N, CA, C and O atoms as a Maestro MAE file, in Angstrom:
{
 s_m_m2io_version
 :::
 2.0.0
}

f_m_ct {
 s_m_title
 :::
 protein
 m_atom[104] {
  # First column is atom index #
  i_m_mmod_type
  r_m_x_coord
  r_m_y_coord
  r_m_z_coord
  i_m_residue_number
  s_m_chain_name
  s_m_pdb_residue_name
  s_m_pdb_atom_name
  i_m_atomic_number
  :::
  1 25 100.165 70.466 244.927 1 A "LEU " " N  " 7
  2 3 101.226 71.881 245.347 1 A "LEU " " CA " 6
  3 2 102.332 71.107 245.973 1 A "LEU " " C  " 6
  4 15 101.992 70.452 246.958 1 A "LEU " " O  " 8
  5 25 103.632 71.034 245.603 2 A "GLY " " N  " 7
  6 3 104.756 70.816 246.366 2 A "GLY " " CA " 6
  7 2 105.346 71.947 246.862 2 A "GLY " " C  " 6
  8 15 104.746 72.884 247.388 2 A "GLY " " O  " 8
  9 25 106.717 71.839 246.663 3 A "PRO " " N  " 7
  10 3 107.835 72.750 247.170 3 A "PRO " " CA " 6
  11 2 108.048 73.907 245.600 3 A "PRO " " C  " 6
  12 15 107.988 73.687 244.390 3 A "PRO " " O  " 8
  13 25 108.297 75.082 246.391 4 A "PRO " " N  " 7
  14 3 108.670 75.717 245.286 4 A "PRO " " CA " 6
  15 2 109.755 75.504 243.790 4 A "PRO " " C  " 6
  16 15 110.842 75.010 244.088 4 A "PRO " " O  " 8
  17 25 109.631 75.711 242.785 5 A "CYS " " N  " 7
  18 3 110.063 75.643 242.033 5 A "CYS " " CA " 6
  19 2 111.550 76.212 241.689 5 A "CYS " " C  " 6
  20 15 111.541 77.442 241.743 5 A "CYS " " O  " 8
  21 25 112.655 75.749 241.396 6 A "ILE " " N  " 7
  22 3 113.622 76.117 241.303 6 A "ILE " " CA " 6
  23 2 114.605 76.014 239.940 6 A "ILE " " C  " 6
  24 15 115.735 75.541 240.063 6 A "ILE " " O  " 8
  25 25 114.195 76.406 238.847 7 A "LEU " " N  " 7
  26 3 115.122 76.223 237.949 7 A "LEU " " CA " 6
  27 2 115.130 77.392 236.725 7 A "LEU " " C  " 6
  28 15 114.307 78.299 236.603 7 A "LEU " " O  " 8
  29 25 116.275 77.119 235.867 8 A "ARG " " N  " 7
  30 3 116.819 78.029 235.178 8 A "ARG " " CA " 6
  31 2 115.483 79.212 234.503 8 A "ARG " " C  " 6
  32 15 114.753 78.695 233.657 8 A "ARG " " O  " 8
  33 25 115.269 80.309 234.767 9 A "GLY " " N  " 7
  34 3 114.857 81.194 234.081 9 A "GLY " " CA " 6
  35 2 113.235 80.742 234.452 9 A "GLY " " C  " 6
  36 15 112.340 81.037 233.659 9 A "GLY " " O  " 8
  37 25 112.981 80.112 235.534 10 A "THR " " N  " 7
  38 3 111.450 80.013 236.374 10 A "THR " " CA " 6
  39 2 111.359 80.940 237.299 10 A "THR " " C  " 6
  40 15 112.439 81.116 237.862 10 A "THR " " O  " 8
  41 25 110.500 81.607 237.685 11 A "ARG " " N  " 7
  42 3 110.050 82.627 238.912 11 A "ARG " " CA " 6
  43 2 109.116 82.381 239.463 11 A "ARG " " C  " 6
  44 15 108.130 82.440 238.728 11 A "ARG " " O  " 8
  45 25 108.848 82.035 240.765 12 A "GLY " " N  " 7
  46 3 107.699 81.774 240.884 12 A "GLY " " CA " 6
  47 2 106.754 80.560 240.464 12 A "GLY " " C  " 6
  48 15 106.011 80.566 239.483 12 A "GLY " " O  " 8
  49 25 106.923 79.439 241.442 13 A "GLY " " N  " 7
  50 3 106.387 78.070 240.439 13 A "GLY " " CA " 6
  51 2 106.121 76.913 241.546 13 A "GLY " " C  " 6
  52 15 106.625 77.076 242.657 13 A "GLY " " O  " 8
  53 25 105.412 75.842 241.308 14 A "TYR " " N  " 7
  54 3 105.228 74.892 241.839 14 A "TYR " " CA " 6
  55 2 105.608 73.263 241.719 14 A "TYR " " C  " 6
  56 15 104.830 72.597 241.036 14 A "TYR " " O  " 8
  57 25 106.704 72.599 242.308 15 A "CYS " " N  " 7
  58 3 106.837 71.463 241.787 15 A "CYS " " CA " 6
  59 2 105.405 70.507 241.873 15 A "CYS " " C  " 6
  60 15 104.746 70.444 242.911 15 A "CYS " " O  " 8
  61 25 104.999 69.704 240.492 16 A "ASN " " N  " 7
  62 3 103.843 68.847 240.759 16 A "ASN " " CA " 6
  63 2 104.380 67.288 239.789 16 A "ASN " " C  " 6
  64 15 105.119 67.238 238.806 16 A "ASN " " O  " 8
  65 25 104.028 66.719 240.156 17 A "GLY " " N  " 7
  66 3 104.452 65.597 239.662 17 A "GLY " " CA " 6
  67 2 104.738 64.129 240.221 17 A "GLY " " C  " 6
  68 15 104.722 64.140 241.452 17 A "GLY " " O  " 8
  69 25 104.970 62.992 239.733 18 A "LYS " " N  " 7
  70 3 105.897 62.097 240.620 18 A "LYS " " CA " 6
  71 2 107.087 61.792 240.655 18 A "LYS " " C  " 6
  72 15 107.659 61.628 241.732 18 A "LYS " " O  " 8
  73 25 107.675 61.660 239.531 19 A "LYS " " N  " 7
  74 3 109.456 61.388 239.412 19 A "LYS " " CA " 6
  75 2 109.701 62.686 238.822 19 A "LYS " " C  " 6
  76 15 110.703 63.317 239.157 19 A "LYS " " O  " 8
  77 25 108.851 63.161 237.944 20 A "VAL " " N  " 7
  78 3 109.372 64.708 237.271 20 A "VAL " " CA " 6
  79 2 108.660 66.241 237.782 20 A "VAL " " C  " 6
  80 15 107.475 66.514 237.970 20 A "VAL " " O  " 8
  81 25 109.920 67.112 237.920 21 A "CYS " " N  " 7
  82 3 108.976 67.824 238.637 21 A "CYS " " CA " 6
  83 2 108.694 68.894 237.436 21 A "CYS " " C  " 6
  84 15 109.557 69.173 236.604 21 A "CYS " " O  " 8
  85 25 107.325 69.485 237.445 22 A "VAL " " N  " 7
  86 3 106.956 70.254 236.525 22 A "VAL " " CA " 6
  87 2 106.676 71.646 237.062 22 A "VAL " " C  " 6
  88 15 105.964 71.757 238.060 22 A "VAL " " O  " 8
  89 25 107.223 72.788 236.427 23 A "CYS " " N  " 7
  90 3 107.212 74.353 237.009 23 A "CYS " " CA " 6
  91 2 105.921 74.726 236.508 23 A "CYS " " C  " 6
  92 15 105.784 74.625 235.288 23 A "CYS " " O  " 8
  93 25 105.124 75.059 237.055 24 A "ARG " " N  " 7
  94 3 103.954 76.000 236.599 24 A "ARG " " CA " 6
  95 2 104.268 77.772 237.199 24 A "ARG " " C  " 6
  96 15 104.498 78.048 238.377 24 A "ARG " " O  " 8
  97 25 104.217 78.531 236.345 25 A "ASN " " N  " 7
  98 3 104.615 80.057 236.602 25 A "ASN " " CA " 6
  99 2 102.960 80.280 237.197 25 A "ASN " " C  " 6
  100 15 102.013 79.861 236.532 25 A "ASN " " O  " 8
  101 25 102.782 80.913 238.381 26 A "ARG " " N  " 7
  102 3 101.619 81.256 238.583 26 A "ARG " " CA " 6
  103 2 101.391 82.858 238.775 26 A "ARG " " C  " 6
  104 15 100.261 83.300 238.982 26 A "ARG " " O  " 8
  :::
 }
 m_bond[103] {
  # First column is bond index #
  i_m_from
  i_m_to
  i_m_order
  :::
  1 1 2 1
  2 2 3 1
  3 3 4 2
  4 3 5 1
  5 5 6 1
  6 6 7 1
  7 7 8 2
  8 7 9 1
  9 9 10 1
  10 10 11 1
  11 11 12 2
  12 11 13 1
  13 13 14 1
  14 14 15 1
  15 15 16 2
  16 15 17 1
  17 17 18 1
  18 18 19 1
  19 19 20 2
  20 19 21 1
  21 21 22 1
  22 22 23 1
  23 23 24 2
  24 23 25 1
  25 25 26 1
  26 26 27 1
  27 27 28 2
  28 27 29 1
  29 29 30 1
  30 30 31 1
  31 31 32 2
  32 31 33 1
  33 33 34 1
  34 34 35 1
  35 35 36 2
  36 35 37 1
  37 37 38 1
  38 38 39 1
  39 39 40 2
  40 39 41 1
  41 41 42 1
  42 42 43 1
  43 43 44 2
  44 43 45 1
  45 45 46 1
  46 46 47 1
  47 47 48 2
  48 47 49 1
  49 49 50 1
  50 50 51 1
  51 51 52 2
  52 51 53 1
  53 53 54 1
  54 54 55 1
  55 55 56 2
  56 55 57 1
  57 57 58 1
  58 58 59 1
  59 59 60 2
  60 59 61 1
  61 61 62 1
  62 62 63 1
  63 63 64 2
  64 63 65 1
  65 65 66 1
  66 66 67 1
  67 67 68 2
  68 67 69 1
  69 69 70 1
  70 70 71 1
  71 71 72 2
  72 71 73 1
  73 73 74 1
  74 74 75 1
  75 75 76 2
  76 75 77 1
  77 77 78 1
  78 78 79 1
  79 79 80 2
  80 79 81 1
  81 81 82 1
  82 82 83 1
  83 83 84 2
  84 83 85 1
  85 85 86 1
  86 86 87 1
  87 87 88 2
  88 87 89 1
  89 89 90 1
  90 90 91 1
  91 91 92 2
  92 91 93 1
  93 93 94 1
  94 94 95 1
  95 95 96 2
  96 95 97 1
  97 97 98 1
  98 98 99 1
  99 99 100 2
  100 99 101 1
  101 101 102 1
  102 102 103 1
  103 103 104 2
  :::
 }
}
């Protein structure tokens, strides 16, 4: 798990991936 996800329309999630940040709602 990485830093919290901060994207439009996303609430609560984690950054996963090497070059791309994948937001996953938990």
